[in-house]
C-alpha positions in Angstrom: -72.3 -133.0 225.2 -74.9 -130.7 226.9 -75.9 -131.4 230.5 -78.5 -134.0 230.8 -81.8 -133.1 232.4 -81.7 -134.9 235.7 -85.3 -136.1 235.3 -84.0 -138.1 232.2 -80.6 -139.1 233.4 -79.5 -142.7 234.5 -78.4 -141.1 237.7 -81.7 -140.3 239.5 -82.7 -138.5 242.6 -83.0 -140.6 245.7 -86.4 -140.2 247.5 -86.3 -138.0 250.6 -87.2 -139.3 254.1 -86.2 -142.5 256.0 -85.1 -145.4 254.0 -84.6 -149.2 254.2 -81.9 -150.2 251.8 -82.0 -153.9 250.9 -79.0 -155.9 249.8 -78.7 -158.3 246.8 -81.8 -160.6 246.9 -80.8 -163.1 244.2 -84.2 -164.7 243.8 -84.8 -165.4 247.5 -88.5 -164.5 247.5 -89.4 -166.1 250.9 -86.5 -164.4 252.6 -87.3 -161.1 251.1 -90.9 -161.4 252.3 -89.7 -162.2 255.8 -87.5 -159.2 255.8 -90.2 -156.9 254.6 -92.5 -158.1 257.3 -89.9 -157.5 260.0 -89.4 -154.0 258.6 -93.2 -153.3 258.8 -94.1 -153.1 255.1 -97.4 -154.5 253.9 -97.9 -156.7 250.8 -97.8 -153.6 248.5 -94.6 -152.2 249.9 -96.3 -149.4 251.9 -95.1 -148.5 255.4 -97.2 -147.0 258.1 -94.5 -144.5 259.0 -93.9 -143.4 255.4 -90.6 -145.1 255.0 -89.3 -146.1 251.5 -87.5 -149.2 250.2 -84.4 -149.0 248.1 -83.0 -152.1 246.3 -79.3 -152.1 245.4 -79.7 -154.4 242.4 -79.0 -158.1 241.7 -82.5 -159.1 242.7 -82.4 -162.1 240.3 -80.4 -165.3 239.6 -79.3 -168.3 241.7 -82.3 -168.3 244.1 -85.5 -170.4 243.8 -87.8 -167.6 242.5 -86.3 -164.8 240.5 -89.5 -164.1 238.6 -91.4 -163.7 241.9 -88.8 -161.3 243.3 -88.9 -159.1 240.1 -92.7 -159.1 240.1 -92.8 -158.0 243.8 -90.1 -155.3 243.4 -91.7 -154.0 240.1 -95.1 -153.7 241.8 -93.6 -151.7 244.7 -91.6 -149.5 242.5 -94.5 -148.8 240.2 -96.7 -148.0 243.2 -94.1 -145.4 244.3 -93.1 -147.2 247.5 -89.7 -148.4 246.4 -86.7 -147.5 244.2 -84.1 -149.8 242.6 -80.8 -149.4 240.9 -79.5 -151.9 238.3 -76.9 -154.5 239.3 -74.6 -156.5 237.0 -77.1 -159.4 237.0 -79.9 -157.2 235.7 -77.5 -155.9 233.0 -76.8 -159.4 231.9 -80.5 -160.2 231.8 -81.2 -157.2 229.7 -78.4 -158.2 227.3 -79.4 -161.9 227.1 -76.0 -162.7 228.5 -75.6 -166.2 230.0 -74.5 -165.9 233.6 -74.2 -168.2 236.6 -77.7 -168.9 238.0 -79.6 -167.5 235.0 -81.3 -170.8 234.1 -84.6 -169.3 235.1 -84.7 -167.5 231.8 -81.7 -168.8 229.8 -82.3 -172.2 228.2 -78.6 -172.6 227.5 -77.8 -172.3 231.2 -80.3 -174.9 232.5 -78.1 -178.0 232.3 -75.1 -176.2 234.0 -77.2 -174.5 236.6 -79.5 -177.3 237.7 -76.9 -179.2 239.8 -76.6 -176.2 242.1 -79.7 -174.2 241.9 -82.7 -176.4 241.0 -85.5 -176.4 241.7 -86.3 -172.8 240.7 -89.2 -171.0 239.0 -88.8 -170.3 235.3 -90.1 -167.2 233.6 -92.4 -167.4 230.5 -91.5 -165.6 227.4 -94.2 -163.0 228.1 -92.8 -162.5 231.6 -89.3 -162.1 230.3 -90.5 -159.3 228.0 -92.4 -157.6 230.8 -89.4 -157.8 233.2 -87.1 -156.3 230.5 -89.5 -153.4 230.0 -89.5 -152.7 233.7 -85.8 -153.1 234.3 -84.7 -151.2 231.2 -86.0 -147.9 232.7 -84.3 -148.2 236.1 -81.4 -146.0 237.0 -77.8 -147.0 237.5 -77.5 -144.9 240.7 -79.5 -142.8 243.1 -78.4 -139.7 245.0 -79.4 -137.0 247.4 -77.5 -134.5 249.6 -76.7 -137.0 252.3 -76.6 -140.4 250.5 -75.8 -142.2 247.3 -76.8 -145.7 246.2 -75.1 -147.7 243.5 -74.7 -151.4 243.0 -70.9 -151.8 243.0 -68.8 -148.6 242.9 -69.2 -144.9 243.1 -66.4 -143.9 240.7 -66.5 -140.2 239.9 -65.2 -140.5 236.3 -67.7 -143.3 235.4 -70.6 -141.4 237.2 -69.8 -138.3 235.1 -70.2 -140.3 231.8 -73.3 -142.2 232.9 -74.9 -139.0 234.1 -75.1 -138.0 230.5 -77.1 -141.0 229.2 -80.9 -141.1 229.4 -83.1 -143.6 231.2 -84.1 -146.4 229.0 -80.8 -146.5 227.1 -78.5 -148.5 229.4 -78.2 -151.5 227.1 -77.6 -149.4 224.0 -74.8 -147.5 225.8 -73.4 -150.6 227.4 -73.1 -152.2 224.0 -71.6 -149.0 222.5 -68.9 -149.0 225.2 -68.3 -152.7 224.8 -67.7 -152.0 221.1 -65.3 -149.2 222.0 -63.5 -151.5 224.3 -63.1 -154.1 221.6 -61.8 -151.6 219.2 -59.2 -150.4 221.7 -58.2 -154.1 222.4 -57.9 -154.8 218.7 -55.8 -151.7 217.9 -53.5 -152.3 220.8 -52.9 -155.9 219.7 -54.1 -157.2 223.1 -57.1 -159.0 221.6 -55.0 -161.2 219.4 -52.6 -162.0 222.2 -55.5 -162.8 224.5 -57.0 -165.2 221.9 -53.8 -167.0 221.4 -53.3 -167.4 225.2 -56.9 -168.6 225.7 -56.6 -171.2 222.9 -53.4 -172.5 224.4 -55.0 -172.9 227.8 -58.5 -173.7 226.8 -58.6 -177.2 228.3 -57.5 -176.0 231.7 -59.0 -172.5 232.1 -62.4 -173.8 233.5 -61.0 -176.8 235.5 -60.2 -175.9 239.1 -58.1 -179.1 239.5 -55.7 -178.1 236.8 -52.6 -176.0 237.3 -52.4 -172.8 235.2 -49.6 -170.3 234.6 -50.3 -166.7 235.2 -51.7 -165.5 231.9 -50.4 -162.0 231.5 -52.2 -161.1 228.3 -55.5 -162.5 229.7 -55.0 -160.4 232.9 -54.4 -157.2 230.9 -57.3 -158.0 228.6 -59.7 -158.6 231.5 -58.5 -155.4 233.3 -59.1 -153.2 230.2 -62.4 -154.9 229.5 -63.6 -154.1 233.0 -62.3 -150.6 233.3 -63.0 -149.2 229.8 -66.8 -149.4 230.1 -68.2 -147.0 232.8 -71.4 -149.0 233.1 -69.3 -152.1 233.9 -67.4 -150.1 236.6 -70.5 -148.9 238.4 -72.3 -152.2 238.3 -69.4 -154.6 238.7 -66.7 -152.6 240.4 -63.1 -151.7 239.7 -60.5 -154.4 239.0 -56.8 -154.7 238.5 -54.2 -157.3 237.6 -53.8 -159.8 240.5 -50.5 -161.2 241.7 -51.4 -164.9 241.1 -54.2 -166.9 239.4 -57.2 -167.9 241.5 -60.3 -170.0 240.7 -63.6 -168.2 241.1 -67.1 -168.5 239.6 -66.2 -171.3 237.2 -62.8 -170.4 235.8 -59.3 -169.3 236.6 -59.0 -165.6 236.9 -56.1 -163.1 236.8 -57.6 -159.8 237.9 -58.9 -159.0 241.3 -61.6 -156.6 242.7 -60.4 -153.3 244.2 -61.7 -151.9 247.4 -62.4 -148.5 245.8 -63.8 -147.1 249.1 -60.2 -146.9 250.4 -59.8 -143.9 248.0 -63.3 -142.4 248.4 -62.8 -139.0 250.0 -66.2 -137.3 249.5 -68.4 -136.4 252.4 -71.6 -138.0 251.1 -72.2 -141.6 252.3 -72.5 -144.4 249.7 -74.4 -147.7 250.1 -73.5 -150.6 247.7 -74.2 -154.4 247.4 -72.4 -156.8 245.1 -69.4 -157.9 247.2 -70.6 -160.9 249.1 -69.9 -159.6 252.6 -70.1 -162.1 255.4 -71.7 -161.8 258.8 -70.3 -165.1 260.0 -67.2 -167.0 258.8 -68.0 -168.7 255.6 -65.7 -170.8 253.4 -65.9 -168.9 250.1 -64.3 -171.7 248.2 -67.5 -173.8 248.9 -69.4 -171.2 246.9 -66.8 -171.3 244.0 -65.4 -167.9 245.0 -61.6 -168.0 245.3 -60.9 -164.3 245.1 -59.5 -162.3 248.0 -62.0 -161.2 250.7 -62.2 -157.4 250.6 -63.8 -157.4 254.1 -61.2 -159.7 255.8 -60.1 -156.9 258.1 -63.5 -155.1 258.3 -66.0 -155.9 261.1 -69.3 -157.2 259.6 -71.3 -154.3 260.9 -68.8 -151.5 260.1 -68.9 -148.7 257.6 -65.7 -148.9 255.7 -63.3 -146.9 253.5 -61.1 -143.9 253.8 -63.5 -141.9 256.0 -65.9 -144.7 256.9 -68.5 -143.3 254.4 -69.2 -146.5 252.5 -71.3 -149.5 253.5 -71.8 -152.8 251.7 -75.2 -154.3 252.5 -74.8 -157.5 250.6 -74.6 -160.3 253.2 -74.3 -163.2 250.7 -77.9 -164.4 250.7 -77.2 -165.6 247.1 -75.3 -168.5 248.7 -78.4 -170.1 250.3 -78.5 -172.6 247.4 -75.7 -174.3 249.2 -77.8 -174.7 252.4 -80.6 -176.3 250.3 -78.2 -178.6 248.5 -76.6 -179.7 251.8 -79.9 -179.9 253.7 -78.7 -177.3 256.2 -81.5 -176.1 258.4 -82.0 -172.5 259.5 -80.6 -170.3 260.7 -78.5 -169.7 257.6 -75.1 -168.0 257.6 -76.2 -166.4 254.3 -78.3 -163.4 255.2 -80.5 -160.7 253.7 -80.3 -157.3 255.4 -81.7 -153.8 255.1 -79.7 -150.8 256.2 -82.0 -148.3 258.0 -81.1 -144.7 257.2 -80.7 -142.3 259.0 -81.0 -144.6 262.0 -77.7 -146.3 261.2 -79.1 -149.8 262.0 -79.4 -153.0 260.0 -82.4 -155.4 260.1 -81.9 -159.0 259.0 -84.4 -161.5 257.6 -84.6 -163.2 261.0 -85.8 -160.0 262.6 -82.6 -159.2 264.5 -81.6 -155.5 264.6 -78.1 -154.3 265.1 -76.5 -150.9 265.3 -73.8 -150.1 262.7 -70.3 -149.1 263.6 -68.9 -145.8 262.2 
């Protein structure tokens, strides 16, 4: 395949100059507006010092106003004051794939989502079409000589493949690679083994109060499904077979996330979201997340990885639904932050500013 013209690639240039890189917003419009005010941006996303905003993806789902967040981010991007990369939640939205917290546009999710996330603003059919038009032409990653931004993982092999696909074609290529994955699973016999295992355990697989055996075919199926599609890897991360089952996001799981940054040896720094990092101690099980904490031994303000060149700026603001459900007053343990580059500081939605640790 001939080299893709960079102006058309899904890996786009990151704007030059000082940046404020905002973590996963997850529909928390009021919190985002508070953070933007503390950062010094006006209502149009313009900064008096010429700074630019960068969003790491997952701006929607779970929060009270996903449509409002997308409208605001879209207006700032189209005005040239911000950039954004796609996260796994935007990919799901573009593909009409039901996902936790997507009741704001997915009628089949409303009944299941309402007990946790209601009330929340819903998008009209016209708005859904407008949002898809905007999101479908966003890149998967941004890069410049000193910095890279991607939602979940900077994986060299996946970046190489995605660099060759044009803007506006993410869903087509995602579906293509999903079909290739399915073909591989069928030909290997793993698909049939997975289906048999799932049928046997169907009544227990989504019940956290049931005991389940370690489902080896399901584990291998899930690992291959995640790793075969490069767009999945970049927007959802790397995964591998776990050592024991754990309950997370509504079902028993048998693969675990990989801290890919422990093998990242390149000199260019990378900023990601996605991983529900915590500033304060939070019981992840109360959020329905039983997977291992990749940041258990990493200070909340530290760069991490092999050479401390990676930073996750997602501080779990997507968990604020729990505060609302339990009538917990501010300040929340679930925060929205912006990494300031090159200042190496982080600004939180309450206005606090802290230096990062290298």
